[in-house]
DSSP file (Angstrom, degrees, kcal/mol; ACC not computed):
  #  RESIDUE AA STRUCTURE BP1 BP2  ACC     N-H-->O    O-->H-N    N-H-->O    O-->H-N    TCO  KAPPA ALPHA  PHI   PSI    X-CA   Y-CA   Z-CA
    1    1 A M              0   0    0      0, 0.0    84,-0.1     0, 0.0    82,-0.1   0.000 360.0 360.0 360.0 138.6    0.0    0.0    0.0
    2    2 A S     >  -     0   0    0     80,-0.1     4,-2.5     1,-0.1     5,-0.2  -0.269 360.0-112.3 -69.3 159.5    1.3    3.4   -0.8
    3    3 A S  H  > S+     0   0    0      1,-0.2     4,-2.3     2,-0.2     5,-0.1   0.858 118.6  52.7 -62.5 -34.5    2.3    5.8    2.0
    4    4 A S  H  > S+     0   0    0      2,-0.2     4,-2.0     1,-0.2    -1,-0.2   0.881 109.8  48.3 -68.7 -35.8   -0.6    8.1    1.1
    5    5 A T  H  > S+     0   0    0      2,-0.2     4,-2.4     1,-0.2    -2,-0.2   0.897 110.3  51.8 -68.0 -39.5   -3.0    5.2    1.2
    6    6 A I  H  X S+     0   0    0     -4,-2.5     4,-2.8     1,-0.2     5,-0.2   0.921 108.9  50.8 -61.7 -42.9   -1.6    4.2    4.6
    7    7 A E  H  X S+     0   0    0     -4,-2.3     4,-1.9     1,-0.2    -1,-0.2   0.905 110.0  49.6 -61.8 -41.0   -2.1    7.7    5.8
    8    8 A L  H  < S+     0   0    0     -4,-2.0    -1,-0.2     2,-0.2    -2,-0.2   0.897 111.9  49.0 -63.8 -39.0   -5.7    7.7    4.7
    9    9 A T  H >< S+     0   0    0     -4,-2.4     3,-1.2     1,-0.2    -2,-0.2   0.922 111.5  48.3 -66.1 -44.2   -6.2    4.4    6.4
   10   10 A K  H 3< S+     0   0    0     -4,-2.8     3,-0.3     1,-0.3    -1,-0.2   0.835 119.9  38.1 -65.6 -32.5   -4.7    5.6    9.7
   11   11 A S  T >X S+     0   0    0     -4,-1.9     3,-2.4    -5,-0.2     4,-0.7  -0.133  73.0 135.2-111.4  38.1   -6.7    8.8    9.7
   12   12 A S  T <4  +     0   0    0     -3,-1.2     3,-0.3     1,-0.3    -1,-0.2   0.737  68.5  61.5 -61.8 -22.0  -10.0    7.3    8.3
   13   13 A S  T 34 S+     0   0    0     -3,-0.3    -1,-0.3     1,-0.2    -2,-0.1   0.650  96.0  63.3 -76.7 -12.2  -12.0    9.2   10.9
   14   14 A V  T <4 S+     0   0    0     -3,-2.4     2,-0.3    -6,-0.2    -1,-0.2   0.788 101.2  52.4 -82.4 -28.9  -10.7   12.5    9.4
   15   15 A W     <  -     0   0    0     -4,-0.7     8,-0.1    -3,-0.3     7,-0.1  -0.740  64.4-170.5-109.2 158.3  -12.3   12.1    6.0
   16   16 A A        -     0   0    0     -2,-0.3     5,-0.1     5,-0.1    -3,-0.0  -0.877  42.7 -65.8-136.4 166.8  -15.9   11.3    5.1
   17   17 A P    >>  -     0   0    0      0, 0.0     3,-2.5     0, 0.0     4,-1.0  -0.209  51.9-112.6 -53.3 148.6  -17.7   10.4    1.9
   18   18 A V  T 34 S+     0   0    0     93,-2.5    94,-0.1     1,-0.3    93,-0.1   0.736 116.7  62.1 -60.6 -22.3  -17.7   13.2   -0.6
   19   19 A V  T 34 S+     0   0    0     94,-0.4    -1,-0.3    92,-0.3     3,-0.1   0.621 106.4  46.4 -78.0 -10.5  -21.4   13.7   -0.2
   20   20 A Q  T <4 S-     0   0    0     -3,-2.5     2,-0.3     1,-0.4    -2,-0.2   0.611 128.0 -17.2-103.3 -16.7  -20.8   14.6    3.5
   21   21 A G  S  < S-     0   0    0     -4,-1.0    -1,-0.4    -5,-0.1    -5,-0.1  -0.923  71.0 -88.8 178.6 156.0  -17.9   17.0    3.1
   22   22 A S        -     0   0    0     -2,-0.3     2,-0.2    -3,-0.1    -6,-0.1  -0.454  39.7-118.7 -76.7 146.4  -15.2   18.2    0.8
   23   23 A L        -     0   0    0     -2,-0.1     2,-0.1    -8,-0.1    -1,-0.1  -0.567  27.0-126.0 -75.8 146.1  -11.8   16.7    0.7
   24   24 A D     >  -     0   0    0     -2,-0.2     4,-2.4     1,-0.1     5,-0.2  -0.400  33.8 -95.4 -83.2 174.6   -8.9   18.9    1.7
   25   25 A A  H  > S+     0   0    0      1,-0.2     4,-2.3     2,-0.2     5,-0.2   0.876 123.9  50.5 -61.0 -40.8   -6.0   19.2   -0.7
   26   26 A D  H  > S+     0   0    0      2,-0.2     4,-1.8     1,-0.2    -1,-0.2   0.908 111.3  48.0 -65.6 -41.5   -3.9   16.6    1.0
   27   27 A Q  H  > S+     0   0    0      2,-0.2     4,-2.3     1,-0.2     5,-0.2   0.918 111.3  50.3 -65.0 -42.6   -6.7   14.0    1.0
   28   28 A A  H  X S+     0   0    0     -4,-2.4     4,-2.3     1,-0.2    -2,-0.2   0.907 110.0  50.7 -62.0 -41.4   -7.4   14.7   -2.7
   29   29 A R  H  < S+     0   0    0     -4,-2.3    -1,-0.2     1,-0.2    -2,-0.2   0.842 111.0  49.8 -64.3 -32.7   -3.7   14.2   -3.5
   30   30 A A  H  < S+     0   0    0     -4,-1.8     4,-0.4     1,-0.2    -2,-0.2   0.884 116.0  40.2 -74.3 -38.7   -3.7   10.9   -1.6
   31   31 A F  H >X S+     0   0    0     -4,-2.3     4,-1.7     1,-0.2     3,-0.9   0.809  98.8  77.1 -78.7 -30.0   -6.8    9.6   -3.4
   32   32 A A  H 3X S+     0   0    0     -4,-2.3     4,-3.1     1,-0.3     5,-0.2   0.847  88.6  54.7 -55.2 -43.5   -5.9   10.8   -6.9
   33   33 A P  H 3> S+     0   0    0      0, 0.0     4,-2.3     0, 0.0    -1,-0.3   0.860 107.6  51.7 -61.4 -32.4   -3.3    8.1   -7.7
   34   34 A M  H <> S+     0   0    0     -3,-0.9     4,-1.7    -4,-0.4    -2,-0.2   0.940 114.0  42.2 -67.3 -45.8   -5.8    5.4   -7.0
   35   35 A F  H  X S+     0   0    0     -4,-1.7     4,-0.8     2,-0.2    -1,-0.2   0.894 113.7  52.7 -66.8 -38.9   -8.4    6.9   -9.3
   36   36 A K  H >< S+     0   0    0     -4,-3.1     3,-0.8    -5,-0.2     4,-0.2   0.917 107.9  51.6 -62.4 -42.4   -5.8    7.7  -11.9
   37   37 A A  H >< S+     0   0    0     -4,-2.3     3,-0.8     1,-0.3    -1,-0.2   0.880 111.6  47.0 -60.9 -38.1   -4.6    4.1  -11.8
   38   38 A L  H 3< S+     0   0    0     -4,-1.7    -1,-0.3     1,-0.2    -2,-0.2   0.569  94.2  79.1 -81.3  -8.2   -8.2    2.9  -12.3
   39   39 A G  T << S+     0   0    0     -3,-0.8    -1,-0.2    -4,-0.8    -2,-0.2   0.498  77.6  82.1 -78.9  -3.1   -8.8    5.4  -15.2
   40   40 A D  S <> S-     0   0    0     -3,-0.8     4,-2.6    -4,-0.2     5,-0.2  -0.889  76.0-140.9-103.5 130.3   -6.9    3.2  -17.6
   41   41 A P  H  > S+     0   0    0      0, 0.0     4,-2.3     0, 0.0     5,-0.2   0.864 101.7  51.3 -59.4 -37.4   -8.9    0.3  -19.2
   42   42 A V  H  > S+     0   0    0      2,-0.2     4,-2.8     1,-0.2     5,-0.2   0.938 112.4  45.5 -65.5 -45.2   -6.0   -2.1  -19.1
   43   43 A R  H  > S+     0   0    0      2,-0.2     4,-2.8     1,-0.2    -1,-0.2   0.879 111.3  52.7 -67.3 -36.4   -5.4   -1.4  -15.4
   44   44 A L  H  X S+     0   0    0     -4,-2.6     4,-2.2     2,-0.2    -1,-0.2   0.918 111.7  46.6 -63.8 -41.9   -9.1   -1.7  -14.6
   45   45 A R  H  X S+     0   0    0     -4,-2.3     4,-2.5    -5,-0.2    -2,-0.2   0.931 112.1  50.6 -63.6 -45.1   -9.2   -5.1  -16.3
   46   46 A L  H  X S+     0   0    0     -4,-2.8     4,-2.6     1,-0.2     5,-0.2   0.926 110.1  49.9 -58.7 -45.0   -6.0   -6.2  -14.5
   47   47 A L  H  X S+     0   0    0     -4,-2.8     4,-2.9     1,-0.2    -1,-0.2   0.914 111.5  48.4 -60.7 -42.6   -7.5   -5.2  -11.2
   48   48 A S  H  X S+     0   0    0     -4,-2.2     4,-1.9     1,-0.2    -1,-0.2   0.874 111.4  50.2 -66.9 -35.6  -10.7   -7.1  -11.9
   49   49 A M  H  < S+     0   0    0     -4,-2.5     4,-0.4     2,-0.2    -2,-0.2   0.902 114.1  44.5 -67.3 -40.6   -8.7  -10.2  -12.9
   50   50 A I  H >< S+     0   0    0     -4,-2.6     3,-0.9    -5,-0.2    50,-0.3   0.925 113.9  49.7 -68.1 -44.7   -6.6  -10.0   -9.7
   51   51 A A  H 3< S+     0   0    0     -4,-2.9    -2,-0.2     1,-0.2    -1,-0.2   0.842 115.5  42.8 -64.2 -33.8   -9.7   -9.4   -7.5
   52   52 A S  T 3< S+     0   0    0     -4,-1.9    -1,-0.2    -5,-0.2    -2,-0.2   0.412  85.4 123.4 -95.5   2.6  -11.6  -12.2   -9.0
   53   53 A A    X   -     0   0    0     -3,-0.9     3,-1.6    -4,-0.4     2,-0.1  -0.398  68.3-112.8 -66.6 136.1   -8.8  -14.8   -9.1
   54   54 A G  G >  S+     0   0    0      1,-0.2     3,-0.6     2,-0.1    -1,-0.1  -0.432 102.3  27.3 -64.8 141.5   -9.4  -18.0   -7.2
   55   55 A G  G 3  S-     0   0    0      1,-0.2    -1,-0.2    -2,-0.1     3,-0.1   0.436 121.3 -88.6  83.6  -1.0   -7.2  -18.3   -4.2
   56   56 A G  G <  S+     0   0    0     -3,-1.6    44,-0.5     1,-0.1     2,-0.3   0.423 104.8  62.3  82.4  -2.5   -6.9  -14.6   -3.7
   57   57 A E    <   -     0   0    0     -3,-0.6     2,-0.3    42,-0.2    42,-0.2  -0.980  59.0-156.7-150.6 162.7   -3.8  -14.2   -6.0
   58   58 A V  E     -A   98   0A   0     40,-2.3    40,-3.1    -2,-0.3     2,-0.2  -0.999  21.8-119.4-144.4 143.2   -2.8  -14.6   -9.5
   59   59 A C  E >>  -A   97   0A   0     -2,-0.3     3,-1.8    38,-0.2     4,-0.6  -0.569  23.4-126.8 -78.7 141.9    0.6  -15.1  -11.3
   60   60 A V  H >> S+     0   0    0     36,-2.6     4,-1.8     1,-0.3     3,-1.1   0.820 110.6  66.8 -57.3 -29.7    1.6  -12.5  -13.8
   61   61 A C  H 34 S+     0   0    0      1,-0.3     4,-0.5    35,-0.2    -1,-0.3   0.770  99.5  50.4 -63.7 -24.9    2.0  -15.4  -16.2
   62   62 A D  H <4 S+     0   0    0     -3,-1.8    -1,-0.3     1,-0.1    -2,-0.2   0.568 110.6  50.1 -87.7 -10.5   -1.7  -15.9  -16.1
   63   63 A L  H X< S+     0   0    0     -3,-1.1     3,-1.5    -4,-0.6    -2,-0.2   0.819  96.0  65.4 -93.6 -36.4   -2.5  -12.3  -16.8
   64   64 A T  G >< S+     0   0    0     -4,-1.8     3,-1.5     1,-0.3     5,-0.4   0.802  90.9  63.2 -64.6 -32.4   -0.4  -11.5  -19.8
   65   65 A G  G 3  S+     0   0    0     -4,-0.5    -1,-0.3     1,-0.3    -2,-0.1   0.658  92.7  65.6 -67.8 -15.5   -2.2  -13.9  -22.2
   66   66 A S  G <  S+     0   0    0     -3,-1.5     2,-0.3    -4,-0.1    -1,-0.3   0.479  99.5  59.6 -84.6  -2.5   -5.4  -11.9  -21.9
   67   67 A F  S <  S-     0   0    0     -3,-1.5     2,-0.7    -4,-0.2     7,-0.1  -0.920  74.4-133.8-129.4 150.7   -3.9   -8.8  -23.6
   68   68 A K  S    S+     0   0    0     -2,-0.3     2,-0.3     2,-0.0    -3,-0.1  -0.401  77.7 105.4 -93.5  54.4   -2.3   -7.9  -26.9
   69   69 A L  S    S-     0   0    0     -2,-0.7    -2,-0.2    -5,-0.4     2,-0.1  -0.899  75.6-101.0-131.0 157.4    0.4   -6.1  -25.0
   70   70 A T     >  -     0   0    0     -2,-0.3     4,-2.1     1,-0.1     5,-0.2  -0.348  34.8-109.6 -74.6 161.1    4.1   -7.0  -24.3
   71   71 A G  H  > S+     0   0    0      1,-0.2     4,-2.8     2,-0.2     5,-0.2   0.908 118.6  53.1 -56.4 -45.9    5.2   -8.3  -20.9
   72   72 A P  H  > S+     0   0    0      0, 0.0     4,-2.1     0, 0.0    -1,-0.2   0.861 107.8  51.5 -61.4 -33.6    7.0   -5.1  -20.0
   73   73 A T  H  > S+     0   0    0      2,-0.2     4,-2.2     1,-0.2    -2,-0.2   0.920 110.7  47.3 -68.6 -42.5    3.8   -3.1  -20.8
   74   74 A I  H  X S+     0   0    0     -4,-2.1     4,-2.5     1,-0.2     5,-0.2   0.919 111.0  52.7 -61.8 -43.2    1.7   -5.4  -18.5
   75   75 A S  H  X S+     0   0    0     -4,-2.8     4,-2.2     1,-0.2    -2,-0.2   0.889 107.1  52.3 -60.3 -39.1    4.4   -5.1  -15.8
   76   76 A H  H  X S+     0   0    0     -4,-2.1     4,-2.1     2,-0.2    -1,-0.2   0.938 109.9  47.9 -61.5 -46.8    4.2   -1.3  -16.1
   77   77 A H  H  X S+     0   0    0     -4,-2.2     4,-2.0     1,-0.2    -2,-0.2   0.897 111.9  49.7 -62.8 -39.8    0.5   -1.3  -15.6
   78   78 A L  H  X S+     0   0    0     -4,-2.5     4,-2.4     1,-0.2    -1,-0.2   0.869 108.2  54.1 -66.1 -36.0    0.8   -3.6  -12.6
   79   79 A K  H  X S+     0   0    0     -4,-2.2     4,-3.1     2,-0.2     5,-0.2   0.902 106.7  51.4 -63.4 -40.9    3.5   -1.3  -11.2
   80   80 A V  H  X S+     0   0    0     -4,-2.1     4,-1.7     2,-0.2    -2,-0.2   0.925 111.2  47.5 -62.1 -44.2    1.1    1.6  -11.4
   81   81 A L  H  <>S+     0   0    0     -4,-2.0     5,-2.2     2,-0.2     6,-0.9   0.898 114.0  48.0 -62.6 -40.4   -1.6   -0.4   -9.6
   82   82 A R  H ><5S+     0   0    0     -4,-2.4     3,-1.4     1,-0.2    -2,-0.2   0.923 111.0  49.2 -67.5 -44.2    1.0   -1.4   -6.9
   83   83 A E  H 3<5S+     0   0    0     -4,-3.1    -1,-0.2     1,-0.3    -2,-0.2   0.786 107.1  56.3 -67.3 -26.2    2.3    2.1   -6.4
   84   84 A A  T 3<5S-     0   0    0     -4,-1.7    -1,-0.3    -5,-0.2    -2,-0.2   0.555 116.7-117.3 -79.1  -7.7   -1.3    3.4   -6.1
   85   85 A G  T < 5S+     0   0    0     -3,-1.4    19,-0.2    -4,-0.3    -3,-0.2   0.635  84.3 115.4  83.8  14.5   -1.8    0.9   -3.2
   86   86 A L  S   <S+     0   0    0     -5,-2.2    15,-2.5    -6,-0.2     2,-0.3   0.777  78.0  21.9 -89.0 -28.4   -4.5   -1.2   -5.0
   87   87 A V  E     -B  100   0A   0     -6,-0.9     2,-0.3    13,-0.2    -2,-0.2  -0.918  64.2-154.2-133.4 161.5   -2.5   -4.4   -5.3
   88   88 A D  E     -B   99   0A   0     11,-2.7    11,-2.4    -2,-0.3     2,-0.3  -0.872  14.7-159.0-128.5 164.0    0.4   -6.0   -3.6
   89   89 A S  E     -B   98   0A   0     -2,-0.3     2,-0.3     9,-0.2     9,-0.2  -0.968  13.6-160.3-146.8 159.3    2.9   -8.6   -5.0
   90   90 A D  E     -B   97   0A   0      7,-2.0     7,-3.0    -2,-0.3     2,-0.5  -0.996  20.4-133.9-137.9 137.3    5.4  -11.3   -4.1
   91   91 A R  E     -B   96   0A   0     -2,-0.3     2,-0.4     5,-0.2     5,-0.2  -0.795  20.9-178.0 -90.8 131.6    8.2  -12.7   -6.2
   92   92 A R  E >   -B   95   0A   0      3,-3.3     3,-1.6    -2,-0.5     2,-0.4  -0.891  62.2 -57.1-129.9 100.6    8.4  -16.5   -6.2
   93   93 A G  T 3  S-     0   0    0     -2,-0.4    -2,-0.0     1,-0.3     0, 0.0  -0.527 121.6 -12.9  66.7-122.6   11.3  -17.6   -8.3
   94   94 A T  T 3  S+     0   0    0     -2,-0.4    -1,-0.3    -3,-0.1     2,-0.2   0.741 125.7  71.2 -81.2 -25.5   10.8  -16.3  -11.8
   95   95 A W  E <   - B   0  92A   0     -3,-1.6    -3,-3.3   -35,-0.0     2,-0.4  -0.589  66.0-142.3-103.6 155.7    7.2  -15.2  -11.4
   96   96 A V  E     - B   0  91A   0     -5,-0.2   -36,-2.6    -2,-0.2     2,-0.4  -0.948  14.7-152.2-113.1 134.3    5.4  -12.4   -9.5
   97   97 A Y  E     -AB  59  90A   0     -7,-3.0    -7,-2.0    -2,-0.4     2,-0.3  -0.896  10.0-156.2-109.3 135.2    2.1  -13.1   -7.8
   98   98 A Y  E     +AB  58  89A   0    -40,-3.1   -40,-2.3    -2,-0.4     2,-0.3  -0.844  12.0 178.9-114.2 146.1   -0.4  -10.3   -7.4
   99   99 A R  E     - B   0  88A   0    -11,-2.4   -11,-2.7    -2,-0.3   -42,-0.2  -0.982  32.3-101.6-142.2 153.7   -3.3   -9.9   -4.9
  100  100 A L  E     - B   0  87A   0    -44,-0.5   -13,-0.2    -2,-0.3     3,-0.1  -0.377  20.0-136.6 -70.4 147.9   -5.8   -7.2   -4.2
  101  101 A V    >>  -     0   0    0    -15,-2.5     4,-1.3     1,-0.2     3,-1.2  -0.867  20.2-168.8-102.7  94.5   -5.4   -4.8   -1.2
  102  102 A P  H 3> S+     0   0    0      0, 0.0     4,-2.4     0, 0.0     5,-0.2   0.831  80.3  61.2 -57.5 -35.0   -9.0   -4.9    0.0
  103  103 A G  H 3> S+     0   0    0      1,-0.2     4,-2.0     2,-0.2     5,-0.1   0.850 101.1  53.9 -60.9 -34.4   -8.5   -1.9    2.4
  104  104 A A  H <> S+     0   0    0     -3,-1.2     4,-2.0   -19,-0.2    -1,-0.2   0.923 110.7  44.5 -67.6 -43.6   -7.6    0.3   -0.6
  105  105 A L  H  X S+     0   0    0     -4,-1.3     4,-2.8     1,-0.2    -2,-0.2   0.863 110.6  55.4 -68.6 -33.5  -10.9   -0.5   -2.4
  106  106 A A  H  X S+     0   0    0     -4,-2.4     4,-2.6     2,-0.2    -1,-0.2   0.892 106.1  52.4 -64.1 -38.1  -12.8   -0.1    0.9
  107  107 A L  H  X S+     0   0    0     -4,-2.0     4,-2.4     2,-0.2    -2,-0.2   0.944 112.0  44.9 -60.2 -47.8  -11.3    3.4    1.1
  108  108 A L  H  X S+     0   0    0     -4,-2.0     4,-1.9     1,-0.2    -2,-0.2   0.908 113.1  50.4 -64.1 -41.2  -12.5    4.2   -2.4
  109  109 A A  H  < S+     0   0    0     -4,-2.8     4,-0.2     1,-0.2    -1,-0.2   0.910 111.3  48.8 -62.7 -41.6  -15.9    2.7   -1.7
  110  110 A G  H >< S+     0   0    0     -4,-2.6     3,-1.0     1,-0.2    -2,-0.2   0.890 109.5  52.1 -64.7 -39.4  -16.2    4.7    1.5
  111  111 A L  H 3< S+     0   0    0     -4,-2.4   -93,-2.5     1,-0.2   -92,-0.3   0.868 115.6  41.2 -63.9 -36.3  -15.2    7.9   -0.3
  112  112 A L  T 3< S+     0   0    0     -4,-1.9     2,-0.4   -95,-0.2    -1,-0.2   0.288  81.7 133.5 -96.6   9.7  -17.9    7.3   -3.0
  113  113 A D    <   +     0   0    0     -3,-1.0   -94,-0.4    -4,-0.2     3,-0.2  -0.467  23.5 171.5 -65.2 118.0  -20.6    6.1   -0.6
  114  114 A V     >  +     0   0    0     -2,-0.4     4,-2.4     1,-0.1     3,-0.4   0.149  41.0 114.3-112.6  16.9  -23.8    7.9   -1.5
  115  115 A S  H  > S+     0   0    0      1,-0.2     4,-2.3     2,-0.2     5,-0.1   0.837  74.9  55.4 -60.7 -33.7  -26.1    5.9    0.7
  116  116 A D  H  > S+     0   0    0      2,-0.2     4,-0.9     1,-0.2    -1,-0.2   0.891 110.3  45.7 -65.5 -38.2  -26.9    9.0    2.9
  117  117 A V  H  > S+     0   0    0     -3,-0.4     4,-0.7     2,-0.2     3,-0.5   0.917 113.2  48.8 -70.2 -43.5  -28.0   10.9   -0.2
  118  118 A I  H >< S+     0   0    0     -4,-2.4     3,-0.8     1,-0.2    -2,-0.2   0.880 107.1  56.7 -63.6 -37.9  -30.1    8.1   -1.5
  119  119 A A  H 3< S+     0   0    0     -4,-2.3    -1,-0.2     1,-0.2    -2,-0.2   0.792 108.8  46.7 -65.2 -27.6  -31.8    7.6    1.9
  120  120 A T  H 3<        0   0    0     -4,-0.9    -1,-0.2    -3,-0.5    -2,-0.2   0.553 360.0 360.0 -92.8  -7.1  -32.9   11.2    1.9
  121  121 A V    <<        0   0    0     -3,-0.8    -1,-0.2    -4,-0.7    -2,-0.2   0.458 360.0 360.0 -85.2 360.0  -34.3   11.2   -1.7
């Protein structure tokens, strides 16, 4: 998880869903890399493949065949997801295994929670 994501997690009582209050500049800077990472179709697909993988993790070797991209390009996209704090990885021999960071998605879900607005409509 990136240091900005860790800071958001540690201070989760400081921020609230966007429908309850505005983010300050530091909070916006901390959330922006996560949204930016998800703004690319390849990275969004990679995240969904990792999140839905049986056993909670997936080898990079199982991801690359789903794209018409080179291995280094897939690795770059996975690095962006990792630096945004959305996935984590472990190297085992030649291969790298990726898994979702559920807390990061929970942060984004909490930020975008509109249940209070829907309840009042």
